[in-house]
Backbone as a ProteinNet text record, in pm:
[ID]
protein_1_A
[PRIMARY]
MKELQRITDRLRDDVDALSFAAPVTHVYDPLDYARRPHRRYLERWGNGKKEAVFLGMNPGPFGMAQTGVPFGEVSLVRDFVGIEEKVDRPERENEKRPIEGFACTRSEVSGARFWGWAKQRFETPERFFARFFVINYCPLVFMEESGKNRTPDKLPLAERTPLYAACDRALAGMIDVLAPRLVIGIGAFALERAQLALPDRPITFGTILHPSPASPLANKGWADKAEAQLRAMGLSIP
[TERTIARY]
81.8	0	84.5	196.5	279.2	328.3	361.1	407.2	292.2	171.7	56.4	29.4	44.3	21.8	126.4	249.7	354.8	324.6	282.1	246.8	128.6	30.7	-87.5	-52.9	33.3	74.1	145.6	229.8	299.4	200.6	105.8	4.6	-74.9	-114.8	-188.1	-107.9	19.3	102.5	119.7	137	157.5	34.5	-82.7	-202.7	-248	-219.1	-258.5	-174.7	-61.3	23.1	-21.2	-117.7	-163.9	-274.5	-297.5	-405	-492.4	-619.2	-717.4	-802.9	-828.9	-899	-1044.8	-1120.8	-1262.5	-1277.6	-1384.7	-1504.9	-1494.3	-1380.4	-1362.3	-1343.2	-1423.9	-1412.8	-1377.3	-1401.8	-1374.3	-1311	-1207.7	-1140.5	-1132.7	-1187.2	-1183.6	-1080.5	-1001	-906.5	-934.9	-1012.7	-1042.8	-921.7	-810.4	-688.6	-641.1	-688.4	-652.8	-759.2	-877.2	-976.6	-1044	-1043.2	-1099.4	-987	-872.6	-755.1	-775.8	-855.3	-872.6	-939.6	-1057.5	-1116.2	-1035.3	-968.9	-888.5	-769.8	-706.5	-593.6	-640.8	-757.7	-812.8	-842.8	-892.3	-918.7	-790.1	-682.8	-554.6	-503.3	-514.2	-465.2	-539.2	-669.4	-750.9	-751.3	-752.4	-775.6	-665.5	-563.1	-459.4	-336.7	-351.2	-236.9	-228.2	-106.3	-85	-105.2	-69.5	-84.6	-228.7	-273	-411.1	-415.9	-522.8	-543.4	-575.2	-656.4	-695.6	-720.4	-696.3	-724.7	-827.1	-936	-1035.9	-994.1	-998.9	-954.9	-1068.9	-1107.5	-1207.7	-1144.3	-1225.9	-1177.4	-1137.4	-1233.8	-1208.1	-1329.1	-1320.5	-1429	-1559.1	-1669.4	-1800.5	-1835.3	-1922.4	-1952.4	-2022.4	-2089.9	-2158.6	-2098	-1979.4	-1910.2	-1778.7	-1667.9	-1537.4	-1519.9	-1585.4	-1575.6	-1625.5	-1717.8	-1772.7	-1701.4	-1660.3	-1611.8	-1462.9	-1397	-1255.5	-1227.7	-1332.7	-1318.3	-1368.3	-1293.4	-1337.1	-1477.5	-1559.8	-1699.4	-1773.1	-1738.3	-1773.5	-1913.2	-2014.7	-2151.4	-2150.5	-2206.9	-2192.9	-2237.4	-2357.3	-2410.1	-2327.8	-2279	-2202.1	-2059	-2002.1	-1869.6	-1877.9	-1982.6	-1999.7	-2033.2	-2130.6	-2186.9	-2121.9	-2061.7	-1994	-1842.5	-1789.4	-1643.9	-1595.4	-1683.4	-1651.7	-1569.2	-1590.5	-1512.3	-1605.8	-1577.4	-1646.2	-1552.3	-1504.5	-1409.5	-1451	-1395.6	-1422	-1369.4	-1450.7	-1412.8	-1415.4	-1306.1	-1300	-1368.3	-1346.9	-1407.5	-1297.4	-1323	-1223.4	-1197.8	-1080.5	-1044.8	-1138	-1175	-1268.9	-1382.7	-1499.3	-1611.6	-1718.4	-1772.8	-1884.7	-2013.1	-2087.4	-2207.7	-2311.9	-2301.6	-2395.4	-2353.3	-2229.4	-2179.7	-2106.6	-2180.1	-2115.9	-2061.9	-1955.6	-1900.9	-1958.3	-2034.4	-2098.8	-2042.7	-1947	-1886.4	-1989.3	-1981.7	-2070.2	-2211.9	-2235	-2370.5	-2442.5	-2373.3	-2433.6	-2546.8	-2661.9	-2777.9	-2802.6	-2723.1	-2737.6	-2670.6	-2731.1	-2676.6	-2582.6	-2470.9	-2379.6	-2418.7	-2493.6	-2549.7	-2441.2	-2332.6	-2224.1	-2168.4	-2149.2	-2096.5	-2195.2	-2322.5	-2424.5	-2427.2	-2411.5	-2411.1	-2284.8	-2168.7	-2044.2	-2032.4	-2040.4	-2024.2	-2143.8	-2261	-2376.1	-2353.8	-2293.5	-2258.8	-2155.8	-2053.1	-1949.4	-2009.8	-2100.6	-2164.1	-2250.3	-2325.4	-2412.7	-2333.8	-2226.8	-2151.9	-2052.9	-1987.4	-1880.6	-1924.2	-2034	-2096.9	-2019.2	-1887.1	-1806.4	-1695	-1650.8	-1540.3	-1410.5	-1394.5	-1271.7	-1258.7	-1368.8	-1364.6	-1336.3	-1392.2	-1368.2	-1224.2	-1178.6	-1047.4	-931.1	-958.9	-853.6	-803.6	-889.5	-854.1	-844.2	-918.4	-933.2	-904.1	-873.4	-863.5	-921.5	-966	-1030.7	-962.1	-918.6	-856.3	-911.3	-889.5	-922.8	-795	-802.9	-686.9	-654	-752.2	-734.1	-807.2	-743.7	-809.5	-895.8	-896.6	-961.7	-1104.3	-1186.9	-1321.8	-1318.8	-1362.8	-1364.4	-1509	-1535.7	-1671.7	-1674.4	-1783.5	-1810.3	-1888	-1904.6	-1972	-2111.8	-2178.4	-2313.9	-2318.6	-2201.7	-2195.6	-2184	-2192.1	-2180.4	-2043.6	-2043.6	-1919.8	-1849	-1717.3	-1638.7	-1532.7	-1533	-1440.1	-1301	-1196.4	-1059.4	-1035.6	-1099.7	-1077.4	-1131.3	-1213.3	-1268.7	-1182.9	-1075.1	-985.7	-901.8	-854.2	-764.1	-635.2	-572.3	-449.7	-342.9	-328.4	-224.4	-248.3	-373.2	-404	-398.9	-441.2	-440.2	-298.9	-205.5	-72.1	-2.8	12.6	77.2	-8.5	-141.7	-229.2	-209.7	-212.9	-197.3	-58.3	42.6	178.1	183.6	122.9	120.6	38.6	-75.4	-162.5	-100.1	-32.8	36.3	143	219.7	327.3	270	161.6	100.8	41.7	-25.4	-84.9	22.9	131.4	239.8	296.3	312.1	364.1	270.1	141	44.5	34.1	41.4	35.1	160.9	274.7	396.9	384.9	318.7	301	197.3	84.1	-24.8	-2.5	80	122	7.6	-97.8	-207.4	-168.3	-236.4	-217	-309.2	-409.8	-512.7	-547.5	-552.2	-601.9	-729.3	-837.7	-968.7	-1016.3	-1021.8	-1072.2	-1223.7	-1274.5	-1419.3	-1458	-1484.6	-1508.2	-1387.4	-1409.1	-1306.2	-1192	-1222.6	-1117.7	-1015.8	-1061.4	-969.9	-885.1	-945.5	-869.2	-758.1	-791.2	-691.6	-577.1	-610.4	-505.2	-417.3	-476.1	-396.4	-299.5	-346.5	-259.6	-145.2	-171.3	-66.9	31	-18.7	66.9	148.9	107.5	171	214.4	292.2	320.1	410.7	494.2	594.3	568	452.5	424	364.7	396.3	339.5	195.6	109	-28.8	-124.5	-236.8	-346	-445.3	-493.8	-588.4	-728.7	-825.7	-964.1	-1049.7	-1176.3	-1266.3	-1405.2	-1476.9	-1618.1	-1697	-1823.1	-1913.5	-1914.8	-1905.9	-1912.2	-2054	-2068.9	-2203.3	-2277.2	-2227.8	-2290.6	-2434.7	-2525.5	-2662.5	-2671.7	-2563.5	-2561.3	-2550	-2518.1	-2504.5	-2633.8	-2701.2	-2824.9	-2804.3	-2689	-2661.8	-2650.7	-2590.8	-2572.8	-2704.9	-2803.5	-2933.8	-3021.1	-2969	-3043.4	-2958.9	-2954.9	-2883.4	-2733.2	-2682.7	-2537.7	-2462.3	-2504.9	-2430.5	-2414.1	-2519.4	-2511.2	-2414.8	-2420	-2329.9	-2184.5	-2158.8	-2022	-1968.8	-2052.4	-2009	-1975.2	-2052.5	-2022.5	-1887.5	-1857.8	-1728.2	-1614.7	-1634.8	-1532	-1507.5	-1612.9	-1595.9	-1524.5	-1550.5	-1481.9	-1332.1	-1292.6	-1150.1	-1086.1	-1166.4	-1114.2	-1121.2	-1194.6	-1207.1	-1319	-1291.5	-1390.5	-1472	-1601.3	-1691.3	-1785.1	-1799.9	-1886.1	-2029.3
-121.1	0	125.1	123.3	243.7	286.1	186.6	219.7	277.7	222.2	278.2	420.9	445.9	580.2	677	631.3	717.5	755.2	657.7	684.1	780.3	759.3	845.4	987.5	1001.2	1134.7	1210.3	1140.5	1206	1245.4	1156	1188.1	1311.2	1317	1434.4	1561.3	1559.2	1678.5	1714.4	1612.8	1638.1	1702.8	1647.8	1700.4	1832.6	1852.9	1979.1	2095.5	2065.3	2170.7	2212.8	2141.1	2170.5	2276.2	2338.8	2437.5	2402.4	2441.3	2407.8	2531.2	2552.6	2673.8	2645.1	2752.6	2742.4	2655.1	2575.3	2584.8	2521	2457.4	2406.4	2524.8	2530	2638.7	2589.5	2461.1	2404.3	2265.8	2240.4	2110.8	2059.2	1940.2	1878.1	1765.1	1757.8	1646.8	1574.2	1465	1392.9	1327.8	1313.7	1264.7	1364.3	1487	1592.1	1605.7	1655.1	1685.6	1559.5	1447.9	1321.3	1221.6	1274.2	1188.9	1085.6	1117.1	1021.4	892.3	899.3	773.4	706.4	786.2	723.9	649.6	710.9	644.3	517.2	524.9	407.7	296.8	333.7	236.1	163.6	239.2	177.8	89.9	138.9	63.8	-68.6	-61.3	-178.8	-282.5	-236.5	-329.8	-334.1	-248.4	-243.9	-326.6	-420.9	-503.5	-630.4	-669.4	-794.5	-784.1	-888.7	-892.8	-929.1	-882.5	-902.7	-982	-1056.3	-1128.8	-1032.6	-932.4	-835.6	-700.1	-595.5	-458.1	-399.8	-347.5	-274.1	-127.8	-70.3	67.1	152	255.6	350	472.4	563.5	684.8	790.9	848.4	951.9	958.6	1029.4	1028.1	1086.4	1029.1	1085.9	1185.8	1282.9	1388.9	1341.1	1224.2	1172	1040.1	1009.6	887.6	919.8	895.2	920.3	1066.1	1156.8	1298.6	1321.5	1237	1251.7	1163.2	1043.3	943.4	912.3	954.4	923.2	781.2	704.1	565.2	552.4	487.7	474.4	414.7	473.4	433.1	438.1	538.4	540.6	580	508.5	522.9	520.1	623.5	642	520.1	471.9	364.3	237.1	205.1	82.7	96.4	215.8	237.7	218.2	269.9	258.2	114.5	54.4	-71.2	-196.3	-185.9	-302.3	-288.8	-180.2	-161.1	-137.2	-83.5	-70.2	50.9	160.1	281.4	399.6	477.6	604.7	693	799.6	891	1034.6	1125.5	1268.1	1312.5	1390.9	1446.8	1599	1661.9	1808	1861.2	1987.9	2047.5	2099.1	2099.6	2155.3	2302.7	2347.5	2487	2581.5	2543.8	2625.5	2535.2	2556.6	2466.2	2528.5	2446.8	2489.1	2469	2575	2565.3	2471	2442.8	2349	2204	2182.1	2047.9	2047	2068.6	2074.2	1938.2	1941.7	1819.2	1801.5	1695.7	1665.2	1539.7	1477.1	1357.4	1246.6	1176.4	1063	1105.7	1236.5	1287	1307.2	1286.4	1304.8	1204.1	1252.8	1166.1	1132.7	1191.6	1161.3	1027.6	952.2	821.2	831.5	761.5	746.7	616.6	625.8	506.7	408.4	459.6	370.6	293.3	364.1	299.2	202.5	239.5	149.4	19.3	30	-90.1	-173.2	-107.1	-183.3	-249.3	-169.2	-226.7	-312.5	-281.6	-367.2	-506.6	-511.8	-641	-713.9	-642.4	-705.1	-762.6	-687.4	-734.4	-857.5	-855.6	-968.2	-1094.5	-1081.9	-1199	-1250.5	-1157.4	-1197.8	-1195.5	-1130.7	-1127.1	-1048.5	-1062.8	-987	-913.4	-799.7	-729.2	-809.3	-889	-969.7	-1064.3	-1125.2	-1217.7	-1143.5	-1025	-948	-898	-832	-767.7	-866.5	-989.5	-1090.7	-1113.9	-1085.6	-1110.1	-983.6	-879.1	-762.3	-632.7	-529.1	-393.8	-300.5	-184	-88	46.9	104	235.6	317.2	446.3	534.2	579.3	596.3	645.7	788.7	876.4	1017.7	1047.7	1117.7	1143.6	1268.1	1346	1477.1	1475.2	1563.9	1590.2	1727.5	1735.1	1860.3	1906	2032.3	2085.2	2219.2	2241.1	2372.3	2454.1	2583	2670.8	2620.3	2561.3	2510.4	2387.3	2328.7	2203.7	2082.7	2105	1994.7	1929.3	1797.2	1721.2	1722.1	1733.6	1726.4	1619	1517.9	1407	1442.7	1374.6	1410.1	1406.9	1314.8	1304	1422.8	1505.8	1624.8	1749.1	1736.3	1849.5	1876.1	1999.7	2028.1	1948	1922.6	1842.8	1899.2	2030.9	2092.9	2067.6	2045.6	2014.3	1864.5	1786.3	1640.4	1585.5	1640.9	1581.5	1572.4	1681.8	1667.9	1590.3	1600.2	1523.6	1374.3	1332.7	1190.5	1140.1	1224.3	1181.7	1148	1233.3	1207.9	1083.3	1068.4	953.8	823.3	827.7	708.9	662.3	756.6	723.9	658.6	715.6	660.8	522.2	507.1	377.1	269.7	300.8	202.9	164.3	262.3	233.4	145.4	173.1	93.8	-48.5	-63.5	-197.5	-276.8	-211.9	-281.6	-332.5	-255.6	-296.9	-408.4	-394.3	-490.5	-616.9	-607.2	-720.8	-808.8	-751.7	-834.9	-902	-1011	-1071.6	-1008.1	-935.3	-879.7	-738.8	-644.1	-509.1	-492.5	-457.5	-452.7	-308.5	-253.5	-118.2	-116.8	-31	-14.6	91.5	44.8	133.6	142	191.4	194.2	290.1	405	501.7	440.4	378.4	320.9	210.7	128.5	23.9	84.1	185.2	247.2	307.7	379.4	441.4	335.3	226.3	120.2	59.6	35.1	-23.8	70.4	200.7	297.7	316.9	308.1	332.3	210.4	91.1	-32.9	-118.3	-62.2	-134	-255.1	-255.6	-362.1	-455.2	-443.6	-528.8	-661.7	-770.8	-902.3	-913.6	-836.2	-822.1	-850.3	-910.5	-924.7	-811.9	-751.4	-641.2	-687.9	-635.9	-665.6	-543.2	-552.5	-440.9	-493.8	-417.5	-444.9	-318.4	-336.8	-225.6	-129.8	-0.9	97.1	100.5	106	102.4	235.8	333.9	465.4	459.3	534.5	541.2	611	677.2	740.1	636.1	513.2	405.4	326.2	326.9	248.4	100.4	45.8	-95.5	-123.6	-28.5	-48.1	-42.4	20.7	33.5	-89.7	-188.9	-312.8	-431.7	-454.9	-571.4	-556.4	-443.1	-420.7	-534.6	-578.4	-679.7	-808	-852.7	-975.9	-960.2	-845.2	-822.1	-816.3	-740.9	-728.9	-863.9	-939.4	-1070	-1164.5	-1161.1	-1244.1	-1205.8	-1075.6	-1030.8	-1079.1	-1075.2	-1121.1	-1271.4	-1347.7	-1491.5	-1523.2	-1441.9	-1462.3	-1436.5	-1357.1	-1331.6	-1445.6	-1541.9	-1653.3	-1636.5	-1533.9	-1509.7	-1596	-1652.6	-1730.9	-1637.1	-1632.6	-1547.5	-1637.9	-1616.2	-1702.5	-1709
0	0	0	74.4	82.4	-55.3	-138.9	-273.3	-355.9	-342.9	-412.8	-366.4	-236.7	-185.1	-238	-247.8	-301.7	-445.8	-525	-664.5	-673	-587.6	-586.8	-545.4	-446.7	-402.5	-514	-587.6	-698.7	-808	-836.2	-937.2	-895.7	-770.2	-719.5	-741.2	-706.2	-722.1	-869.4	-953.5	-1096.5	-1160.3	-1133.3	-1200.1	-1139.1	-1011	-948	-998.8	-1061.2	-1117.5	-1257.5	-1314	-1449.5	-1447	-1560.8	-1572.2	-1692.1	-1682.2	-1784.9	-1813.6	-1941.2	-1984.7	-2016.2	-2034.1	-2070.2	-2195.2	-2200	-2116.8	-1978.5	-1945.9	-1809.6	-1715.5	-1612.1	-1514.3	-1375.3	-1348	-1216.5	-1234.3	-1155.8	-1158.1	-1014.6	-991.9	-859.5	-860.2	-753.8	-738.6	-606.6	-610.5	-487.3	-421.7	-495.4	-429.7	-325.2	-335.2	-241	-132.2	-167.8	-64.9	-8.2	-83.1	-33.2	-5.1	35.8	56.2	166.5	269	379.1	332.4	269	222.1	112.4	26.6	-78	-17.7	78.7	144.9	215.3	278.8	346.5	247.1	129.4	22.7	-16.7	-35.6	-70.7	42.7	165.5	281	298.7	284.9	315.8	204.8	79.1	-29.9	-134.4	-123.6	-225.6	-193.9	-103.6	-64.3	-148.6	-180	-251.3	-400.6	-469.4	-614.1	-648.6	-764.5	-806.8	-937.4	-952	-1076.5	-1190.9	-1161.6	-1263.8	-1200.3	-1277.6	-1235.3	-1330.1	-1272.9	-1350.1	-1356.6	-1476.6	-1496.3	-1551.4	-1474.5	-1520	-1582.5	-1631.3	-1697.7	-1596.3	-1526.8	-1426.7	-1333.9	-1222.8	-1124.3	-1176.9	-1130.5	-1155.7	-1046.6	-1076.1	-979.4	-853.5	-859.4	-741.6	-694.6	-748.1	-710.7	-642.3	-713	-653.4	-613.2	-683.9	-646.4	-504.3	-457.9	-323.4	-221.2	-262.7	-167.2	-175.9	-284.6	-299.9	-345.2	-375.6	-417.5	-561.4	-650.1	-788.7	-800.3	-886.4	-904	-769.7	-688.6	-548.1	-509.9	-558.5	-509.6	-356.6	-293.6	-149.2	-69.3	-94.6	-11.1	-22.4	-142.4	-160.3	-110.6	-120.6	-61.4	90.2	148.1	293.5	335.4	266.3	315.4	257	138.8	80.6	87.2	32.7	34.7	178.4	262.7	404.2	439.4	367.8	391.1	411.8	513.6	536	617.3	556.6	620.4	591.3	666.4	646.6	510.2	441.9	312.4	323.6	281.6	281.8	156.1	126.9	8.2	-83.8	-213.6	-306	-274.7	-309.8	-284.4	-358.6	-478.8	-559	-603.6	-544.7	-564.2	-654.5	-741.4	-825.4	-745	-723	-639.5	-697.6	-827.3	-889.1	-868.5	-823.4	-797	-662.4	-553.5	-421.7	-379.8	-301	-244.4	-104.4	-88	39.5	104.2	38.7	93.4	111.1	223.9	247.4	284.4	291.7	312	179.1	67.7	-64.7	-84.1	-127	-147.3	-294.6	-383.4	-525.9	-556.8	-643.7	-678.9	-798.3	-790.4	-904.1	-973.7	-1082.4	-1144.4	-1186.4	-1245.9	-1288	-1168.7	-1057.8	-938.8	-876.8	-878.1	-824.3	-904	-1034.1	-1117.7	-1094.4	-1093	-1080.4	-943.9	-836.9	-702.9	-664.9	-720.2	-696.3	-753.5	-873.2	-932.7	-847.1	-801.9	-719.1	-591.2	-529.4	-406.5	-432.3	-541.4	-572.5	-600.7	-677.9	-720.2	-614.5	-544.5	-452.8	-306.1	-278.5	-145.8	-41.4	-36.5	59.1	-15.9	36.6	-29.7	-24.1	80.3	90.5	-28.6	-68.4	-182.7	-312.5	-327.1	-449.5	-456	-349	-353	-339.4	-303.1	-305.3	-447.1	-544.4	-684.3	-768.3	-728.8	-815.8	-740.9	-819.2	-766.1	-871.4	-828.7	-918.4	-904.5	-1014.9	-1014.4	-1130.6	-1125.7	-1237.5	-1306.8	-1438.1	-1513.3	-1474.3	-1481.3	-1447.8	-1317.3	-1223.1	-1094.2	-1090.9	-1198.4	-1194.9	-1249.4	-1192.9	-1242.1	-1308.8	-1434.5	-1508.9	-1526.5	-1493.6	-1503.1	-1572.9	-1642	-1698	-1594.8	-1621.1	-1525.4	-1491.4	-1588.1	-1568.3	-1479	-1451.2	-1377	-1468	-1598.9	-1694.2	-1684.2	-1684	-1677.4	-1813.4	-1812.1	-1935.6	-1915.7	-1999.2	-1983	-2036.3	-1987.9	-2027.9	-2178.4	-2248.7	-2392.7	-2470.3	-2405.7	-2472.2	-2449	-2373.7	-2351.2	-2476	-2496.2	-2608.6	-2597.3	-2709.4	-2712.5	-2619.4	-2616.3	-2533.1	-2384.5	-2346.8	-2207	-2181.6	-2280.3	-2264.3	-2253	-2328.6	-2337.2	-2201.1	-2125.9	-1994.7	-1895.1	-1907.5	-1818.9	-1842.5	-1966.3	-1997.6	-1958.6	-1973	-1933.8	-1785.8	-1702.8	-1558.4	-1526.6	-1592.1	-1566	-1615.5	-1730.7	-1782.3	-1683.5	-1632.3	-1538.1	-1411.6	-1360	-1239.1	-1264.8	-1378.4	-1409.8	-1421.1	-1490.6	-1505	-1368.2	-1280.4	-1147.7	-1067.6	-1073.8	-997	-1051.2	-1181.1	-1239.8	-1203.1	-1197.5	-1156.4	-1013.2	-926.8	-787.1	-776.3	-843.1	-830.2	-913.1	-1016.2	-1099.8	-1148.8	-1205	-1255.9	-1386.8	-1417.4	-1549.5	-1652.4	-1601.5	-1688.5	-1643.8	-1739.7	-1713.9	-1795.8	-1726.5	-1789	-1796.1	-1913.6	-1930.7	-1918.1	-1831.1	-1819.5	-1922.6	-2042.8	-2155.5	-2246.3	-2367.8	-2471.4	-2438.8	-2379.4	-2347.8	-2252.8	-2146	-2047.6	-2109.5	-2194.3	-2261.7	-2346.9	-2425.5	-2513.2	-2433.1	-2324.6	-2244.7	-2178.4	-2133.2	-2070.9	-2172.6	-2292.2	-2394.9	-2430.7	-2431.9	-2464.7	-2349.2	-2227.2	-2110.4	-2072	-2116.1	-2071	-2190.2	-2282.2	-2406.6	-2390.3	-2287	-2274.3	-2156.4	-2093.4	-1977.8	-2025.1	-1954.9	-1990.7	-1941	-2003.3	-1956.8	-2072.4	-2039.4	-2134.1	-2108	-2214.3	-2201.7	-2242.7	-2171.8	-2204.9	-2177.2	-2210.9	-2183.5	-2152.4	-2070.3	-2046.5	-2078	-2103.4	-2130.1	-2011.4	-2040.9	-1932.2	-1877	-1743.4	-1683.8	-1684.1	-1756.7	-1758.7	-1810.4	-1747.7	-1798.7	-1934.2	-1975.9	-2108.4	-2219.8	-2183.1	-2281.3	-2290.9	-2406.1	-2420.2	-2389.9	-2429.3	-2402.9	-2253.5	-2180.6	-2036.7	-1962.3	-2021.5	-1955.5	-1973.9	-2044.5	-2068.1	-2024.2	-1894.6	-1842	-1842.8	-1788.9	-1790.6	-1723.9	-1607.1	-1531.8	-1611.7	-1677.6	-1756.5	-1872.9	-1939.5	-2052.6	-2006.3	-1898.2	-1847.8	-1800.9	-1735.4	-1685.6	-1800.1	-1905.7	-2022.4	-2081.6	-2084.1	-2134.8	-2045.1	-1914.2	-1820.6	-1836	-1849.7	-1866.1	-1997.1	-2100.9	-2229.8	-2218.3	-2118.4	-2091.6	-2012.2	-1972	-1894.7	-1745	-1699.3	-1556.6	-1498.9	-1383.3	-1312.1	-1222.8	-1245.2	-1167.7	-1087.8	-958.1	-876	-929.9
[MASK]
++++++++++++++++++++++++++++++++++++++++++++++++++++++++++++++++++++++++++++++++++++++++++++++++++++++++++++++++++++++++++++++++++++++++++++++++++++++++++++++++++++++++++++++++++++++++++++++++++++++++++++++++++++++++++++++++++++++++++++++

C-alpha cells in the first residue's frame, strides 16, 4: 500500500500543477480533498498482487468525487467496500456540484451498477479484492460553469498531453506494484489508455461495457453483458 500511496501522491502533485482553460471552469481532485477515504481504500484493499485490475476513466460527480473511491456510489462504498471517512471540500467549488462527501444523497449510477454487481456476485469485499482492484486512469473531475461534466478526452491536445503523461506514469507504477495478469478497461477510453501506457508489460488487455446510464446498451442488463465479457476473458466469476 505504501508504494501505491507514493504513486498516488505524486500523481496528485503532478495534475494539481496543471491548468485548464474554458469551457472548463472548475477542476476537482479527490486525491486531495478526499484523501482520507482514498488512502483508506488503498490501505484496506490495495495489498498484494491481483489477478486483474479494472480501470475506469475519471471520477463521476456523485461517485469518486464525493467518496474518494473509484466508481464510489456512497451507499455501496460505505456498506460493501466498508469505507467512510471525512471528506473536505475543493479549494474552488462549483455551487452546482457541491461536495458533500458521504452525506451526498445523489446516486452514481455507474458505481451502483459496478459495485452492486461485485456485491451480488462476490458477497463480501474480501472475496472481491482478493482477486481484483479498481482504479481510475485520471483522478480529476472537469466541469463547466453550468456544472456539466467534461471528460478528459474532450480536452484540447495541449491540455491532454501533460495530463496523460502524468496519468500514464502513475498507471504504469500501480500496475507494476499490483502485478495483474489482466487489465480490464471499463469502456473503450480506459482500454486504449492502458494499452498505450503499458506497451511492454506481460499483460493481457480486455474491456467491459461501461455502466454509464448514457449508454443504451448499459441500460439493458449491464451486469449480464459485463459478466459475459469477463468470462470470455477466462475469468472465473462465482
